[in-house]
C-alpha positions in Angstrom: 15.4 0.4 -42.0 12.9 -2.0 -40.4 11.4 -0.9 -37.2 9.8 -2.5 -34.2 6.2 -3.7 -34.8 3.5 -4.9 -32.5 0.8 -7.3 -33.4 -2.3 -5.9 -31.8 -4.2 -9.2 -31.5 -1.5 -11.1 -29.7 0.5 -8.4 -27.9 3.6 -9.9 -29.6 6.4 -7.5 -30.5 8.7 -8.1 -33.5 11.9 -6.2 -33.4 15.3 -5.8 -35.1 16.8 -3.7 -32.2 19.3 -6.3 -30.9 20.6 -6.9 -34.5 20.8 -3.1 -35.1 22.9 -2.7 -31.9 25.3 -5.5 -32.9 25.9 -4.2 -36.4 27.1 -0.7 -35.2 30.8 0.2 -35.7 32.7 1.6 -32.8 32.0 5.3 -32.3 32.4 8.2 -29.9 29.0 7.1 -28.4 30.5 3.8 -27.3 33.6 5.5 -25.9 31.4 7.9 -23.9 29.4 5.0 -22.7 32.4 3.0 -21.5 34.0 6.0 -19.8 30.8 7.1 -18.0 29.8 3.6 -16.8 33.2 2.0 -16.4 34.1 4.4 -13.6 32.2 2.1 -11.2 35.2 -0.3 -11.1 37.7 2.6 -10.6 35.7 3.8 -7.6 35.6 0.3 -6.0 39.4 -0.1 -6.4 39.9 3.5 -5.1 37.7 2.8 -2.0 39.3 -0.5 -1.1 42.8 0.9 -1.4 42.1 4.1 0.5 40.4 2.1 3.3 43.5 -0.2 3.5 46.1 2.6 3.4 44.5 5.1 5.8 43.7 2.4 8.4 46.8 3.0 10.6 46.0 6.8 10.7 42.5 6.1 12.0 44.0 4.5 15.2 45.7 7.9 16.1 43.8 10.1 18.6 44.4 13.0 16.2 42.2 11.2 13.7 39.4 9.0 15.1 41.3 7.0 17.8 39.9 3.7 16.8 41.2 0.3 17.9 43.0 -1.9 15.4 40.1 -4.3 15.4 37.7 -1.5 14.7 39.7 -0.4 11.8 39.9 -3.9 10.4 36.1 -4.1 10.5 35.7 -1.1 8.2 36.4 -3.2 5.1 34.0 -5.9 6.4 31.1 -3.4 6.6 31.9 -2.1 3.1 31.8 -5.7 1.8 28.5 -6.3 3.6 27.1 -3.1 1.9 28.3 -4.3 -1.5 26.4 -7.6 -1.1 23.2 -5.9 0.1 23.5 -3.3 -2.7 24.1 -5.9 -5.4 21.1 -8.0 -4.4 18.7 -5.0 -3.8 19.6 -2.8 -6.7 20.2 -5.8 -9.0 16.5 -6.7 -8.8 15.5 -3.1 -9.3 17.7 -2.8 -12.4 16.0 -5.7 -14.0 12.6 -4.2 -13.0 13.0 -0.5 -13.5 15.8 -0.2 -16.1 19.6 0.1 -16.4 19.7 3.9 -16.7 17.5 4.6 -13.7 19.6 2.4 -11.5 23.1 3.4 -12.6 22.1 7.0 -11.7 20.7 6.0 -8.4 23.6 3.7 -7.4 26.2 6.3 -8.1 24.2 8.8 -6.0 24.1 6.3 -3.1 27.8 5.8 -3.3 28.4 9.5 -3.4 26.3 10.1 -0.3 27.9 7.2 1.6 31.5 8.0 0.9 30.9 11.7 1.3 29.5 11.0 4.8 32.6 8.9 5.6 34.8 11.9 4.9 32.9 14.0 7.5 32.7 11.4 10.2 32.9 13.3 13.6 36.1 12.9 15.5 36.3 10.5 18.3 36.1 6.7 18.7 32.5 6.9 19.9 31.4 7.6 16.3 32.6 4.3 15.0 29.0 3.1 14.4 28.4 6.2 12.2 31.6 5.4 10.3 30.4 1.8 9.7 27.0 2.9 8.5 28.6 5.2 6.0 30.7 2.4 4.7 27.7 0.2 4.3 25.9 2.9 2.3 29.0 3.4 0.1 29.3 -0.3 -0.5 25.6 -0.6 -1.4 26.1 2.0 -4.1 29.1 0.1 -5.6 27.4 -3.3 -5.3 24.4 -1.9 -7.1 26.7 -0.4 -9.8 28.2 -3.8 -10.6 24.7 -5.2 -11.5 23.4 -2.2 -13.4 26.6 -1.3 -15.1 27.7 -4.7 -16.4 24.1 -5.2 -17.7 24.1 -1.9 -19.5 27.5 -2.3 -21.1 26.8 -5.8 -22.4 23.4 -4.8 -23.8 24.7 -1.7 -25.6 28.1 -2.7 -26.8 28.2 -4.5 -30.3 28.8 -8.2 -29.9 32.2 -8.3 -31.6 33.6 -5.8 -29.0 31.8 -7.1 -25.9 34.6 -9.3 -24.5 37.4 -6.8 -24.9 35.4 -3.9 -23.6 34.1 -5.9 -20.6 37.5 -7.1 -19.6 39.0 -3.6 -20.0 36.3 -2.0 -17.9 36.4 -4.7 -15.2 40.2 -4.4 -15.1 40.1 -0.7 -14.4 39.4 -1.7 -10.8 43.2 -1.6 -10.6 43.4 1.8 -12.1 41.4 2.9 -9.1 43.8 1.0 -6.9 46.7 2.8 -8.4 45.0 6.2 -8.0 44.1 5.3 -4.4 47.7 4.4 -3.6 49.1 7.5 -5.1 46.6 9.7 -3.3 47.1 8.2 0.1 50.9 8.1 -0.3 50.8 11.9 -0.9 48.2 12.9 1.6 49.4 10.7 4.5 53.0 11.9 4.1 52.2 15.6 3.7 49.1 16.4 5.8 48.0 16.0 9.4 46.3 12.7 10.3 42.9 14.3 11.0 42.9 15.9 7.6 44.7 13.4 5.3 42.3 10.5 5.7 39.2 12.7 5.2 40.6 14.2 2.0 41.5 10.7 0.8 37.9 9.5 1.2 36.6 12.7 -0.5 38.4 11.8 -3.8 35.8 9.2 -4.7 32.7 11.4 -4.3 34.5 14.2 -6.2 35.0 11.9 -9.1 31.4 10.6 -8.8 30.0 14.2 -9.1 31.8 14.6 -12.4 30.6 11.3 -13.7 26.9 12.0 -12.8 27.0 14.9 -15.2 28.3 12.6 -18.0 25.8 9.8 -17.2 22.8 12.2 -17.4 23.1 12.1 -21.2 23.3 8.3 -21.6 20.2 6.5 -22.9 18.4 3.5 -21.5 19.3 0.1 -22.8 17.1 -0.4 -25.9 17.3 -4.2 -25.3 15.8 -3.7 -21.8 13.1 -1.4 -23.2 12.0 -3.8 -25.9 12.0 -6.9 -23.7 9.7 -5.0 -21.2 7.3 -3.9 -23.8 8.4 -0.3 -24.2 8.6 -0.5 -28.0 8.1 3.2 -28.8 10.8 4.2 -26.3 13.1 1.5 -27.6 12.7 2.6 -31.2 13.3 6.2 -30.2 16.4 5.2 -28.2 18.0 3.1 -31.0 17.3 5.8 -33.5 19.1 8.3 -31.3 22.1 6.0 -30.9 22.2 5.3 -34.7 22.1 9.0 -35.5 25.0 9.6 -33.0 27.0 6.8 -34.5 26.3 7.7 -38.2 27.4 11.3 -37.6 31.0 10.1 -37.4 30.9 6.6 -39.0 28.7 7.5 -42.0 25.7 5.7 -43.3 24.9 2.5 -41.5 24.3 -0.8 -43.4 20.7 -2.1 -43.3 19.8 -5.1 -41.1 18.2 -8.1 -42.8 14.6 -8.6 -41.8 15.3 -12.3 -40.9 17.3 -11.0 -37.9 14.2 -9.9 -36.2 13.0 -11.5 -32.9 9.5 -11.9 -31.7 8.8 -11.4 -28.0 6.0 -11.3 -25.5 7.0 -8.6 -23.0 8.3 -10.0 -19.7 6.7 -9.6 -16.3 8.7 -8.9 -13.2 10.8 -11.9 -12.1 12.0 -12.2 -8.5 14.9 -14.1 -7.0 12.9 -17.3 -6.5 12.0 -17.3 -10.2 15.7 -16.5 -10.9 16.8 -19.6 -9.0 14.4 -21.8 -11.1 15.9 -20.3 -14.3 19.4 -20.9 -13.1 19.0 -24.4 -11.9 16.3 -25.8 -14.2 17.2 -24.1 -17.5 20.9 -23.3 -17.1 22.4 -25.7 -14.5 25.8 -26.2 -16.1 26.1 -22.4 -16.8 25.3 -21.8 -13.1 28.1 -24.2 -12.1 30.4 -22.4 -14.5 29.5 -18.9 -13.2 29.8 -20.0 -9.6 33.2 -21.7 -10.1 34.7 -18.8 -11.9 33.5 -16.2 -9.4 34.2 -18.1 -6.3 37.7 -19.2 -7.2 39.0 -15.8 -8.4 37.4 -14.0 -5.4 39.0 -16.5 -3.0 42.4 -16.0 -4.4 42.2 -12.2 -4.9 40.9 -11.4 -1.5 43.4 -13.8 0.2 46.4 -12.2 -1.6 45.2 -8.6 -1.9 44.2 -7.9 1.6 47.2 -9.7 3.2 49.8 -8.4 0.7 51.1 -5.7 3.1 51.4 -8.2 6.0 53.4 -10.6 3.8 55.8 -7.9 2.9 56.1 -6.6 6.4 56.3 -9.9 8.3 58.3 -12.1 5.9 60.4 -9.6 4.0 60.8 -6.9 6.6 59.4 -4.1 4.5 58.4 -1.0 6.5 54.7 -0.4 6.6 55.3 3.1 5.1 56.9 1.5 2.0 54.5 -1.3 1.2 52.5 1.1 -1.1 55.4 1.3 -3.6 55.4 -2.5 -3.9 51.6 -2.4 -4.3 51.8 0.0 -7.2 53.8 -2.7 -9.2 51.2 -5.3 -8.2 48.4 -3.1 -9.3 50.0 -2.3 -12.7 50.4 -6.0 -13.5 46.7 -6.5 -12.7 45.6 -3.6 -14.8 47.8 -4.7 -17.8 46.4 -8.2 -18.0 42.8 -7.4 -19.1 44.0 -4.5 -21.3 46.6 -6.6 -23.2 44.8 -9.9 -23.3 41.2 -8.6 -23.6 41.0 -8.7 -27.4 42.0 -12.4 -27.4 38.8 -13.3 -25.6 36.9 -12.1 -28.7 39.3 -13.7 -31.2 40.7 -16.9 -29.7 37.5 -17.3 -27.8 36.0 -17.2 -24.3 36.4 -20.9 -23.3 40.1 -21.3 -24.3 41.2 -17.9 -22.9 39.3 -18.2 -19.6 40.5 -21.8 -19.0 44.0 -20.8 -20.1 44.4 -17.7 -17.9 43.0 -19.5 -14.8 45.3 -22.5 -15.3 48.4 -20.5 -16.1 47.8 -18.3 -12.9 47.4 -21.4 -10.8 50.5 -23.2 -12.1 52.6 -20.0 -11.7 51.4 -19.7 -8.2 52.5 -23.2 -7.4 56.0 -22.4 -8.7 56.2 -19.1 -6.7 55.0 -21.0 -3.6 57.9 -23.4 -3.9 60.3 -20.5 -4.3 58.8 -18.8 -1.2 59.1 -22.0 0.9 62.7 -22.4 -0.2 63.5 -18.8 0.9 64.6 -17.9 -2.6 62.5 -14.7 -2.8 62.9 -11.2 -1.5 60.4 -8.4 -1.4 61.2 -7.4 -5.0 61.2 -10.8 -6.6 58.1 -11.8 -4.7 56.4 -8.7 -6.1 57.6 -9.6 -9.6 56.1 -13.1 -9.2 52.8 -11.5 -8.2 52.9 -9.1 -11.2 53.3 -12.0 -13.6 50.8 -14.3 -11.9 48.1 -11.7 -11.6 48.7 -10.4 -15.2 46.9 -13.7 -16.2 44.7 -14.0 -13.1 43.3 -10.5 -13.5 42.3 -11.2 -17.1 40.6 -14.4 -16.0 38.9 -12.8 -13.1 37.5 -10.0 -15.3 36.3 -12.6 -17.7 34.5 -14.3 -14.8 32.4 -11.1 -14.5 31.9 -11.0 -18.2 30.7 -14.6 -18.2 28.0 -14.2 -15.6 26.8 -11.1 -17.3 26.3 -12.6 -20.8 25.3 -16.3 -20.4 21.9 -15.7 -18.8 18.6 -14.2 -20.2 18.3 -10.4 -20.3 15.3 -10.4 -17.9 17.4 -11.8 -15.1 20.8 -10.5 -16.1 21.3 -7.9 -13.3 20.0 -10.3 -10.6 22.2 -13.1 -11.9 25.2 -10.8 -11.7 24.2 -9.8 -8.2 23.8 -13.3 -6.9 27.1 -14.6 -8.2 28.8 -11.4 -7.0 27.4 -11.9 -3.5 28.4 -15.6 -3.4 31.9 -14.6 -4.6 32.3 -12.0 -1.9 31.4 -14.4 0.8 34.1 -16.9 -0.3 36.5 -13.9 -0.8 36.0 -13.1 2.9 36.8 -16.7 3.8 40.1 -16.4 1.8 41.1 -13.2 3.7 40.4 -14.8 7.0 42.2 -18.0 6.2 45.4 -16.3 4.9 45.4 -13.8 7.8 45.4 -16.8 10.2 48.1 -18.6 8.2 50.4 -15.5 8.2 50.0 -15.1 12.0 53.1 -13.4 13.3 55.2 -14.2 10.2 57.3 -16.9 11.9 56.1 -19.9 9.9 56.4 -19.6 6.2 55.3 -23.3 5.7 51.8 -22.4 6.8 51.5 -19.7 4.2 53.0 -22.0 1.6 50.1 -24.4 2.0 47.8 -21.4 1.8 49.3 -20.5 -1.6 48.8 -24.1 -2.8 45.1 -23.8 -1.8 44.8 -20.6 -3.8 46.5 -22.2 -6.8 44.3 -25.2 -6.5 41.2 -22.9 -6.6 42.3 -21.2 -9.8 43.2 -24.5 -11.4 39.7 -25.8 -10.5 38.1 -22.7 -12.1 40.2 -23.3 -15.2 39.1 -27.0 -15.5 35.5 -26.1 -15.1 35.8 -23.4 -17.8 37.5 -25.9 -20.1 34.6 -28.3 -19.9 31.6 -26.0 -19.3 32.7 -22.8 -21.0 30.3 -21.1 -23.4 31.6 -19.8 -26.8 29.9 -16.4 -26.6 32.5 -14.5 -28.6 31.1 -12.4 -31.4 27.6 -13.5 -30.8 24.5 -11.5 -30.0 23.3 -11.8 -26.4 20.1 -13.2 -27.7 22.0 -16.0 -29.4 24.0 -16.7 -26.3 21.0 -16.9 -24.0 17.5 -16.7 -25.3 15.5 -14.1 -23.5 12.6 -15.5 -21.5 10.2 -13.3 -23.5 11.4 -14.4 -26.9 9.0 -16.7 -28.8 10.8 -19.7 -30.3 14.6 -19.6 -31.0 16.3 -16.4 -32.0 17.4 -16.3 -35.7 20.7 -17.7 -36.7 21.4 -19.2 -33.3 24.9 -20.6 -33.2 25.7 -22.1 -29.8 28.7 -24.2 -29.2 28.0 -27.8 -30.0 27.7 -29.8 -26.9 26.5 -27.0 -24.6 24.5 -29.1 -22.1 22.1 -26.2 -21.4 20.9 -25.8 -25.0 
């Protein structure tokens, strides 16, 4: 087995570590990695759902006695925290390492959400409540950047698409868990106790996951690109020993798969912008289009779903959770069922296809909604089918921005596109809330649905023309690290990629 070597005179490092990672068979190490890191998405889905479901209870004097507008602002402050956390911790993840940050971000989330659960009673403590939601959001936003980077860098190339989609899709597993928890607690416990216990579920889960994460290694790819060749060699050797214990002897890696690098220096956001728009302009357009369009649609539909059921289909507010469970199941199923196809049929075809199918189906359901042909059940079934495809496409959007840019700026790139997407997502929520109004004018919401459908179709068209065929390829072949000297070996980009 060839090892990492350093040329003393030039400071150049020659390494087979990326190729050694990509040739590994699936093992218990990878399963443990996915479980320990993938919980970030479950926690986010859990937090968003709990905040939405316990909102009415927080208006009662027995709980916090907040006004309806104050309750509505809770989600906004959590979103602000996510954006801040993604940008702040995203840079630190690229600078200090994936492992350091995915431990820190989970701890930040645990503290923030734990403090939410012990917010003192009384409306005067609303600022304390908002502050805790910002802290919790910062932890989850930071998780996105550090976690997606770590998973992409340590999962073998042939599994990367399926694993990323499955992990990203578990947001909806968190949403399902949050719905079940709140339905039980809100219907069986006093208002002042139920919402606190609901918010304590996330921190309890985080405490368990911290123990599991303690035994995960740093990304060997990050280590080698930052000049930590001895640590990188020790890490990959540990991973290979873990894998070979169950998979048997590993095949050797040809020496011509080695890459030569000059360790990278710290790169800030200004340098990132130069990388995005001078070296990878079309990929930047692709990432922005995918993230913005899916976030606009998801936030618009997700955060107003209960209002649509209540105002247009006369569903009692206490029963909307049951319809939401079906909606969440459809969203969870999409990435799990279709994920493997993104590695076999390919990224470009599948991303474009899922976005376009979701947009077209949304147009059809909008016509049925306008004609009054739907009831609460059939409208929910329409959402289940539409978001089966949309969820797979949206998860692939996160996959795309995490694999098509160089390793040295990967976490920051994820953070930037995540922040942009969240801003447009907030716009979608505000617009659809205004269109719903008092539920007396279905035509206004009909046009809103067409706007959402148009957004997804636009994302699909951009993916069809600018998509990158990253399936089955090493990250170094998809986007050459800034520290690599010359082109990586056996580079096989899609013909016609304008950024290559």
